[in-house]
N, C-alpha and C positions, 0 to 999 in steps of 0.2 A: 430623662430623657435617656432611651436607652439607643444606643448604635444598632441600626439595621440596616439590611441589604433587605428589598422587598422586591420580588420577580414575580412578574405577570403574566398571565396567562399568552400576552402578544409576544413575548419573550424582551420586552422592556427590565432593564432594571432600575429602583430605586436605589441609592443610597444617601443614609442621611440618618436623622433623629427622630424615632417614632414621636407620634404626638398626641396622637388615637388612638387605641387598640385595645379590644374585647374579645375574648374567643366568643362572646355570643354579639359582639357589635357586626353592623354592615356594611362599617367604613375604615377604613384607613388613611390616618392622616399622616405623610412624612416630610421633616421640613429638611430642602435638599442641604447634602453636606455641600459645604462652602456657599450660599448665598442663603439668602433669607425668606427663599420661594417655597413654599409649601404646596403639596399635591396632596389633593383629596380623591380617593379611588375607591371604589365601591366591592366590596369583597368578593364580590363575584367573578371580578377580574383578577384579581390575586391569587396567585399560586402558591407561593409561602414567603413568609420572613421568616429571613433568617439573624437573629440575633448572633451581632458578631463582637470578636472583642477588637479587631481595629477595622479599619474603612480597606488598608490597605493590603493587609494579609500576607503571604508568601508564596509567591507566586513558583517557586522553586518545590515547596511542600507538597508531596503527595498522600496524600490523607487515606489512611485506615479504612479498607473496608468489612474486616473482618471481625467478629466478636474474640475469636480467640482468646485470649485467657481474661481479657475485661472483666473486673466483678459486674456485676447484674445492676444494674441500676432501675429496672422495669421490666417487661413483657418489650422479647426480640421479636421486630418487624421490620418486612424489606415492605417502600413502598413503591408502586411503580405510578408517574405520572401521566398524564391523556398525552401529553407530547415525548413520551418516551422515556426521558430521564429517571434515574430513580434514586435511593437511598434506602442506609439501611441504619437503624440505631433500636432506643428502647422508648417506650411507650410510655410519656407523661402522664398518668391518669387514664383515662378511659378514651375510648374511641365514642365519636357521636353513632354507632349506627346499632341498629338491634341485634343481638347475639344472631349471627350467620353472616354478618358484614355485608348485606343487600345494603351496597352503596348510594341507593338513589332514596332510600328509607332513614334519614334521619332521626335522634331521636334529641330532641330537646331542642334549645335554640344554636347550641354549639353548631357553631361553622368553619371546625377544625380539631385537630389536637396538637401539643408540641410533641415533638420527638428531640430524645437526647441523643447527639452524636455516641458513635462506638469508639471513637478516636478521642481522646482529651487531649491533646496536644494541635486537635484543629482546630480554625480560625473561630467556628459557629459554637458557640453556650449552648443554644437548642434552638429548636426551627416551630414557627408554628406552622403549618401543613392544614392547608385551606381543602375542606371535603370534597369539594366540587371540583377541582382540578386533577384527583383522585382516580385513576382507571382501577387499578387491583392494589391489596393490600396483604398481607400473608402474616400469619404469625408464624416463627420462627420458635421451635421447644428447647431449650438447654438438654442440656447432657440428663437422663435421665427421668426426662420432664413429659406430659403429655399433654394435649389441647383438649 
């Protein structure tokens, strides 16, 4: 089981162990931290699933949001959610949209994509971003790189 913080589109947060999850799946099941209670959530109600090192994190730590001299782990991207929040990171794998990133026309059965954080010291190992919660996605070319 993996430790996760699941953010829902309605603003709620579920902290717990991930029992059921697949990038192609229609639901996520999280066993709530500290209880035996499980939450079954339709993927359309999920904004993102944060795979975390610890549930506590560090409230004093300020995550680096710049690519700086970080070694490249994949395509650099900027994600803007429909609620206004944004994330930067490295795309792991492919974006589940046709070329041109028309966000309403998904390819295949993928419900989202994985984002690796820019800051290796952050509490997040990786983030599964649910496509339906994304308003915009921008590919950021590296030095000397073109899109």
